[in-house]
C-alpha positions as CSV (number, residue, x, y, z in Angstrom):
1,X,-14.1,-36.5,21.1
2,X,-16.3,-33.7,20.2
3,X,-17.6,-32.7,17.2
4,X,-17.3,-29.2,15.6
5,X,-20.6,-27.5,14.9
6,X,-21.0,-24.0,13.7
7,X,-23.7,-22.2,12.5
8,X,-23.1,-19.1,9.8
9,X,-25.6,-16.1,10.3
10,X,-27.4,-14.5,8.3
11,X,-27.2,-10.7,7.6
12,X,-29.4,-8.7,5.4
13,X,-28.4,-4.8,4.3
14,X,-30.2,-2.5,2.0
15,X,-28.7,-4.4,-1.2
16,X,-27.5,-7.4,0.0
17,X,-27.4,-10.9,1.7
18,X,-25.1,-12.0,3.7
19,X,-25.0,-15.6,4.0
20,X,-23.7,-19.2,4.2
21,X,-21.1,-20.0,0.6
22,X,-23.5,-22.5,-1.5
23,X,-22.0,-24.7,-4.7
24,X,-22.5,-22.5,-7.2
25,X,-20.8,-19.2,-5.4
26,X,-17.7,-21.6,-6.6
27,X,-18.2,-21.0,-9.9
28,X,-18.1,-17.2,-9.4
29,X,-14.9,-17.9,-7.5
30,X,-13.1,-20.1,-9.3
31,X,-13.5,-17.8,-12.9
32,X,-12.6,-14.8,-10.9
33,X,-9.5,-16.6,-9.0
34,X,-8.1,-17.8,-12.1
35,X,-8.2,-13.9,-13.7
36,X,-5.7,-10.8,-12.9
37,X,-8.7,-9.3,-11.3
38,X,-7.6,-11.4,-8.4
39,X,-4.1,-10.8,-7.8
40,X,-4.6,-8.7,-4.3
41,X,-5.9,-11.6,-2.8
42,X,-3.7,-14.3,-3.6
43,X,-4.1,-15.1,-7.8
44,X,-4.4,-15.7,-10.1
45,X,-4.9,-19.0,-8.8
46,X,-5.7,-22.6,-10.9
47,X,-9.9,-24.3,-10.1
48,X,-8.5,-26.3,-7.4
49,X,-7.0,-23.7,-5.4
50,X,-9.6,-21.7,-5.7
51,X,-12.2,-24.6,-4.4
52,X,-9.9,-24.7,-1.7
53,X,-9.6,-21.7,-0.8
54,X,-13.6,-21.3,-0.1
55,X,-13.6,-24.5,2.3
56,X,-10.7,-22.7,3.9
57,X,-12.9,-19.3,4.3
58,X,-16.2,-22.1,5.2
59,X,-13.9,-23.7,7.5
60,X,-12.6,-20.4,9.2
61,X,-16.2,-20.5,10.6
62,X,-16.0,-23.7,12.3
63,X,-12.5,-23.3,14.2
64,X,-13.0,-18.9,14.9
65,X,-16.9,-19.1,15.1
66,X,-16.4,-15.7,12.8
67,X,-15.7,-15.4,9.3
68,X,-16.5,-13.8,5.1
69,X,-19.7,-14.0,4.2
70,X,-21.1,-14.9,0.7
71,X,-22.4,-11.8,-0.8
72,X,-25.7,-12.1,-2.6
73,X,-27.7,-9.0,-4.1
74,X,-31.3,-8.8,-3.1
75,X,-32.4,-7.7,-6.0
76,X,-31.2,-10.2,-8.7
77,X,-30.1,-13.1,-6.8
78,X,-26.0,-13.2,-8.4
79,X,-23.1,-14.2,-6.2
80,X,-21.0,-10.7,-6.1
81,X,-18.4,-11.4,-3.7
82,X,-17.0,-12.2,-0.3
83,X,-16.9,-9.9,3.0
84,X,-16.7,-10.3,6.5
85,X,-14.2,-11.0,9.3
86,X,-10.2,-13.0,8.9
87,X,-8.1,-14.1,11.9
88,X,-6.5,-17.6,10.6
89,X,-3.6,-18.1,12.9
90,X,-0.6,-16.1,12.0
91,X,-2.5,-13.6,10.9
92,X,-1.2,-9.6,12.4
93,X,-5.0,-9.2,13.6
94,X,-8.5,-9.6,13.8
95,X,-9.5,-7.8,10.1
96,X,-12.7,-6.8,7.9
97,X,-12.1,-8.0,4.1
98,X,-14.1,-7.5,0.9
99,X,-13.6,-9.6,-1.7
100,X,-15.8,-8.2,-4.6
101,X,-16.7,-10.0,-8.4
102,X,-15.9,-7.4,-11.4
103,X,-19.2,-7.3,-11.9
104,X,-20.3,-5.6,-8.3
105,X,-16.8,-3.4,-8.2
106,X,-17.5,0.3,-7.8
107,X,-21.7,0.4,-6.7
108,X,-20.3,0.7,-3.0
109,X,-21.4,-2.9,-2.2
110,X,-17.9,-3.4,-0.2
111,X,-18.7,-0.9,1.8
112,X,-22.2,-1.2,2.8
113,X,-21.0,-5.3,3.9
114,X,-17.9,-4.0,5.4
115,X,-20.4,-1.6,7.3
116,X,-22.1,-5.0,8.7
117,X,-19.5,-6.6,9.3
118,X,-18.0,-4.3,11.9
119,X,-21.1,-3.9,13.4
120,X,-21.7,-7.5,13.9
121,X,-17.9,-7.5,15.5
122,X,-18.5,-5.0,17.7
123,X,-21.7,-6.0,19.1
124,X,-21.9,-9.6,18.5
125,X,-18.3,-10.9,19.2
126,X,-17.7,-7.6,21.6
127,X,-13.9,-6.4,19.4
128,X,-12.6,-3.9,20.7
129,X,-10.8,-2.9,17.5
130,X,-10.4,-4.5,14.0
131,X,-8.2,-3.8,10.9
132,X,-7.8,-4.1,7.0
133,X,-5.0,-5.7,5.1
134,X,-4.5,-3.8,1.7
135,X,-1.9,-4.1,-0.8
136,X,-0.4,-0.6,-1.5
137,X,-1.3,-0.6,-5.2
138,X,-5.3,-1.2,-4.4
139,X,-6.3,2.0,-4.4
140,X,-9.7,0.9,-4.6
141,X,-9.6,-1.3,-1.3
142,X,-7.9,1.3,0.2
143,X,-10.7,3.9,-0.9
144,X,-13.2,1.6,1.0
145,X,-10.8,1.6,3.8
146,X,-11.1,5.6,4.1
147,X,-15.6,5.0,3.3
148,X,-15.2,3.1,6.5
149,X,-13.2,5.7,8.8
150,X,-10.1,3.1,8.9
151,X,-7.4,5.0,8.8
152,X,-3.3,3.4,7.4
153,X,-1.3,2.5,10.8
154,X,2.1,1.4,9.1
155,X,3.4,-0.8,6.5
156,X,4.0,-5.2,7.1
157,X,5.7,-7.6,5.5
158,X,3.6,-10.5,5.4
159,X,5.1,-13.9,5.5
160,X,3.4,-15.4,1.9
161,X,1.7,-11.6,1.0
162,X,4.5,-9.6,0.7
163,X,4.7,-5.2,1.8
164,X,0.7,-5.2,3.1
165,X,-0.8,-1.6,4.7
166,X,-2.5,-1.6,8.3
167,X,-5.6,0.1,8.1
168,X,-6.8,0.9,11.2
169,X,-10.5,1.1,11.9
170,X,-12.3,3.5,14.5
171,X,-12.7,1.7,18.1
172,X,-16.4,0.9,18.4
173,X,-16.7,3.4,21.4
174,X,-15.9,6.1,18.7
175,X,-18.7,5.3,16.2
176,X,-21.2,7.4,17.8
177,X,-24.8,6.7,16.9
178,X,-23.9,4.3,15.0
179,X,-21.1,6.5,13.4
180,X,-20.2,6.7,9.8
181,X,-22.8,3.6,9.6
182,X,-25.4,5.3,10.2
183,X,-24.5,8.5,7.5
184,X,-24.0,5.9,5.0
């Protein structure tokens, strides 16, 4: 049997360090996932399920070679959320997803990190398309998707989460000169 080894690359944007999760991030995730603010990402949930959720996010890197990054504010060093690439077994498609802690909402950080994630997916991993799955009531996430140039494609009945909107990102060949990223 061969052991699975993996490396989570560190990416940087203007305001963020996108890195592997560390133990201290779990405290923020547990508090967030216990609150009503987590309703669009499977919460609220008890602390043991929050821990398992982050363990699953980390394990995704080992099994797929890509995943979600923990986001650290460059200026403060504070954990502000998770953004990245997601495609667990049975998922509808390769996704770019974002979840920010409430103290980081409304600052454009999800858009900034999602652009870096999409560039990694297209330029490093060779993806030719990507989606984002968004709860119909999640107007803030839909605004992020629009800023990324994604457009509503269809409704999907996700077995665990129910009715979900599928938003399709522009293909890499339509992002001329860096596409929207060049003007963000």
